[in-house]
N, C-alpha and C positions, 0 to 999 in steps of 0.2 A: 800665360805661363810660359816662361822661357824654358826650353828643354835642350839638353846637350846629348849628342849621340856618342855612344860608347861602342866602338867596333871591336868585336872579339877576335882573337888571334887564330883559333883553330876551327876551320869550317868542318873538319872531320870529327868533331866532338860527338855527334849522335852515333856515329859508327863505333867510336871508342867506347862510349857508354853502353851501347848494345852488346859489344863484345864482353865488357865487364859483367853485364847482367848474366850472360850465358855462363861465364866462368863462375860467377858467384852462385848461380843456380846449382851447379854441380857440387860445389863445396858446401853450400848451405844445406843441401838435402842430406849429405853424408854425415853432418854433425848432429849430435844428439843434444837437444836443448834441455837445459836444466833450470829449474826455478831458482829463486833467490834463497840461498841457504845461509848466508852470512849477513850480519848487520852490525854496524857501528852505532851504538845507542848513546847519543850525547847527553841524554837526560839522566844517565848514571853519574854524571859529574854534578856534585851537589850545588855548586855555584850556578850552573846553567839551569838546573831544575828550579832553584829559588827565583831566578830571573824570569822564567816563563810563568811562574805562579803569580807574579806581581801584575795586578790588573792594569796599571798605567802603562805598561811596556808596549802593548799593542797601540794605544793611543799615540805614544811618542813615535812609533814607527809610521803611523798613518799621517800624522800632522804634516810632515814635509811634502808628502804627495798631494795632500789636500790643498796646501798653499800653492804649489806649482800648478795644480789643476785650475784653481780660480785665477791665477795669474795668466794662464793660457787663455781663459775666457776673456779676461779684460783686454789683453793685448790683441786678441782676435777681433774683438768688437771695435776697439778704438785705435789700434795700431795701423800701420801702413798695409795696404792690401796687396802685398807682394809676397808670395809663398816663401821664398828662400830668405826673406829679410824679417819675417815676423816670428816671434817665439812660438805662437800658437801652432802653426803648421809644421815647423821644424821639430818641435818637441813631440807632437802627437804622431805625425806620419813617418818621420825619419828615426827618431830616437825611441819613443815608446813602442810603436808597433813592431819594430825589430827587437827591441830590448826584451819585451815580455816573452817572446818565443825563445830567445837565447837563455834567459833566466829560468824558464820552465824546464828546459832541457836538463839543467843542473839542480834546480831547487823546487821543482814541482810547481804547485799552484800558489807559490809564495805571493804572487801578485794579488790574489784574492784576499790575502791578509791585510794588505795596505791599500787596496782599491779605494779611491776617493768617492766614487759613487756609492759603494756599499758602506763606507765609513760614515758619510753624511746621513744615509738612510737609517743606519743603526743608531746614530746619535739622536736623530729625531724620534725614532721609534721608542728608544729607551729613556729619552730626556736625560741623558747622562753621557759624558765623554768616556768614562771608564768604570765608574762605580756600579756596583751590583744593586739593582732595584727589583722588587717583587712584581710591580705593576708596569705595564708598558703603555705608551701612548699610541695604541693601535687597536683596530677592531679584532685582531687575532683570528680572522677567518681561516678555515682550512682550505688549502689549495685543492681545486677540483681533482677528483681521483682520475678522471679520464685524461687529464693533462699532466699527470705525474710521470713525465718522461722528458726526453730531449727534443721532441718535435717543436714545441714553442720556441726553443732556442734556435733550432734550425731555420724556422721562418724568420726570426729576427736577424739571424746571421745573413741570410740572403737579402733581406730588406735593407740592412745597413750597407751591404756591398752595392746594392742597386742605387741607394741614395748617394753613395760616394761618386758614382759616375753621373747620375742624373743632375746633381747640383755642383759637380766639380769641386768636391770638398777638399781634395788634396791640394789644390792650388788656390783655395779660398780661405784665408784666416777667419773671416766673418762666418762663413759656412761651417768651418770646423768648430768655432765657438758656439754657434747655434745648435749644432748636433750635440755637443757636450751638455748644453743646458736642457735640451729635450730629453736626453737619456737620464740626466739627473732628476728632472721632474717626474719622469715615468718610474724611475727606481724608488724615489721617496714615496710616491703614491702607492706602489705595491707594498712597500714596507709598512705603510699606515693601514693598509687594508688586510694584509695577510700575516700570518704568524711567522715569527723568526725571520730567516733569510730565504723565504720562498723564491724571491726574485733570483737570488744567486743559484739556487738549486735547479730551478726549472726554466727560467727565462733568459738569463744572461748569455748572449751569444759568445762573448769573449771568454767567459768562464767555462762554457761548454766546450769550446775549441781547446782551451788550455787544459781542461780536464782530460780530454783524450790524449793530448800531447804528453801530459804528465805520467801516463803509463810507461813512457820511456825514460822517465826521470830517474836520477840516481839517489833520491831520498824517498822516505816513506814515513808515515805516522800510523802506528798499529798498536793493538793491545800486546803487551809484553808476554802475558800468560793468559790464555783464553779460559783456562780452568778457573782462575780468580774471577774473571768476568761472570762466568756462569754461577758462581757461588755468591756473587754480590746481590743483596736483596733490594738495595735502594736505587740502583742504576742511576747514580748521580750524573754520570756522563750524558744521559739522555734527559733526565728530569731537572738537573741543576740543583744547587744548594746555596748556602750562604757565601760560598767562595766564587761562584761563577754560574753562568747560564747553561742550560742543556744545549746539546749540539745544535747550532743554528741551521744546519742543513740536514738534520734528521738522520745522521749516521750513528751507528752503534759500533764502537771499536772492536768488540768481539767478532762481529761478522764482516768487518770491513777488510776486503782483500785487494782493493784497487784504490788508486789515488784520485779517481775521476771526480768525485763529488766533495771530498774534504777540502775546506778552504783554509786550513792551517791557522785557524783562529786561536788555537791553544786552550779553548774553554775546557776540553776534556782533561787537559793536564792540570788545570786549576781545581776541577771538581772531583777528580778520582781520589777517594779516600785512602787508597792503598798504593798510590803512585805506580799504577800498572800500565802506564802509557809509555811506549818507546818511540823515539824520534831520531832518525839519523840516516846514515849512508847505507846503501845496499848495492847489489849488482845492478849495473846499468841495464835498463829495459827489462827488469826482473819480471814484471807482470806480463808483458807481451810474450816473453819467451817461456814463462813458467806455466802459462795456461790460465784462462779466465772464463767465467760464465758468459757466453755471448748474448748480446742484447740487440734487437733489430734497430731500435732508435739510435744506438751508438753506431751501428753499421751505416745507417742512412747518413748520419752526420759526418762520418769519415769520408764517404763518397762525395758529399757536398763540399767539404773542405778541400779535398783534392781538386775538384772541378774549379772552385774559386781560385785556388793558387795558380792553376794552369791559366785561367782566364786573366788574372792579374799580370802574369808574365807576358802573355800574348799582347796585352794592351800597351806594352812598353816598347814594342819593336816597330820598325817602319811599316811592315806589312799591315799592321792594324790600322794605321792611318790611311793606307791605300784602300783597304777593305771598307773603312768608314765612309770615305768619299764615294766609292763605287756604290755601296748600298743606299746611301742617302739619295744619290742620283736615280738609282733604279726604282726605289720604293717610294720616294717622296717623303720618307720619314725624317725626323730630326736626328742629329747625331746621338742624342740621348735615347731616342727610340731604338735606333740600331744597336746601341750599347746594351739596352735592356734585353732585346731579342738575342743578342750574342751571348750575354751572360746566361740566360736560360738555356740556350742551345749548348753551351759548353758544359754546364752541369748535367744536362740531359745526355749528351754524348759520353761524358765520363761515366755516368751511371749505366748507360746502355752498353758500353764496352765491358764494364765490370759484370753486369747482369748476364751478358752473352756467355762469358767464360764460366760464370756460375752455373748456367744451364748445361754447359758441357760437363762440368764436374758432377752435376746432378745426374746426368745420363750415365756417366761412367760409374758412379758410386751407388746410385739408387737411393739417395737420401733426399729429404725435402729441400726445395729451393730456399725456403726460409732459413734452414739450418746452415746451408752452404753460404748464403749471402751474409748472414750475421757472423758466422765463424771466421771466414776468410777476410772479412772487412778489416779486422785488426791488423792485418799485414799492410793495409793502406796507410795506417797511422804514421809509422816511421817514414814512409815514402813522402807523404804530404808534409810532415814536419821538416824533413831535410830539404825538400823542394822549396818550402816556405823560407827556410833559412838561406838557401842559395839565392833566392830572388831578393830577399830583404838585405842580405849582407852587402849586396852591390850598392844599394841606396845608402846604407850606413857608412861604408868605406869611401864611396864616391861623393856623398853629399854631407856626411857627418861633420866635416870640418866647419860647415856653416853654423853649427850649434854654438861655437865659441863667439862667433860674430853677433848672434842674436842675444847671447847672454850680456854682452856689453851694451847692446841697444835693442832691448826686447820689443819695443814698439816700432822699431824701424823708422824713427823720426828723423834720422839723418838721411833724408830722401835721396841725396846724390849718391851716397855710398850704397844705399839699399837698391837703387835702380841699376847700379853697375856691378852688383855683387855677382861673382862667378862661383861655380860649384867647386868646393875644395876637395882635394883628393889625398887620401892617406897612402894609397897604394896605386901602382900602375894598373892599366887595364889587364895586362897579361897576368899579373899577380892575383887580381880579383878572380880571373877565370880559373886559375889553379884551385882557389878556395871553393869556387862554385862546383867544379867538377868533383872535388873531394867530398863535399857535402852530399851531392847527388848519389855518389857511389856508396857512401855510408848508409844513406836512407834506403837504397835498393838492397844493400846487403842485409840490413836488419829486416826489411820487409820480406825478403825471401826466407830468412831464418824463421820468421813468424809463420809464414805459409807452410814451411816444412814441418813446423811443430803442429799446426792445425791438421795437416794431412796425416801425420803420424797418429794424432788423436783419433782420427777416423779409421785407422788401421788399413788404409788403402794405398800407402806409399806413393809411388810415382804417379799413379793414375789421378790422384787428387792434387799433386804438386805441379806437374808439368803444365796444365792449362793456365794456372796462375803465373807461372814463370814466363810463359809466352806473353800473357797480358802485360806483365811488368816490363818486359822487353819492349813491347809496342809503345807503352806510355812513356817509358824512359827515352826512347828514340825521339818521340815527338817533343818532349820537354828539352832534351839535349839539343834538338834542332833550334828551338826557340832561343836557347842560351847562346847559340852561335850568331844570332842575328844582331845587327846594330841596335843597342839598347838606348832608350831615351831617358834622361834624368828628369825627375819631376820638379825639382826646385831650381829656380833661376836666380 
């Protein structure tokens, strides 16, 4: 894999970011957070409501993504094995992996509505592309009660991250295609064994990550009037009717206060007999700033995501390759073995730092460590989200131009052109840095505001807020230092 070094312009970026964190801490604590009080409901427009009620609409949205998905598999298996010249690796790792995070920021879990893995699984399960059927081609088993949480998704998230480094998937079109096939087979298997979209609710690592990120999204789907839901005797949104299926991820609109699990499939819009579903714009980060019921599994996933984002960024700088060489010589392990240990160590260190400051808050406030861990973890979500964007926007802007080359020659069969392809650049290195710094600052700002909201909820003011602000400063300094290092491009 050819890699190109990107030298950043400002070595003082960690200091700048740390200063901004301190300043943001003071301002964020003084602000009073308010929940979402306003919403622009697009389903009040008759044409849009009629469109969402048509069963074939979701299929028409899914179809292009399914076609691209299978094209990426075909090009990965039979195209040239050069990462930057094959449609498979460019589409998956440069366009899709960045794109879904950006889209989630504005449109919530809209990816889950068009996801090709879920689309194929659902088509097989229902034996229909869009028509409503009473029977399904599935055993319809209940998902085990003990696993009705995000922990299975956490395990798969770490596993896929490990596989990426173990098998060099980012630089391997064939490896990327094989991963897509394996995930597809596993997804369809779960759809055939368990009821509805159990895979999407409890297992999907991408959906789990996007679910947490979607708490910061500027859209939401909710019950318009909860009183109407309570008076409804048939509960068609859960049970389904002749117009649509019951919610595939077991959500009940009346009690749904977060975006985390809704996959925006629009089945509840189709089945609600009184058109009591609202869908539209709201205040940005309304859930995180408005208060939510904390869950430990969501807190653990938030910490893991932050650790993985930091690890990914670290593996793109020169120091990583120095570390890799040193540790392989010292331990006799393979580079893949060192990467595995480093991934685990980074997640453990991130969790350890967070847990340390949670214990400080516990000592100051006298509340349980479980409550502290779960409650304050939601402040990590915007930090991880914007760190993720800061890392991936570099790849999109520095490597994204290669997308148009692979569109012209998706298999990379023009071998001479493919082997000499260079990374395209939309912006200069300095301009990319400005964008990265801005994204990190936004994430920190939102994270501190969430922490201030949580602290106010405990009625302990600065005693609960300051330890988290210090932790945020430390993590931001480390991540800011990583951003100042020479970055290596993945696609050659």
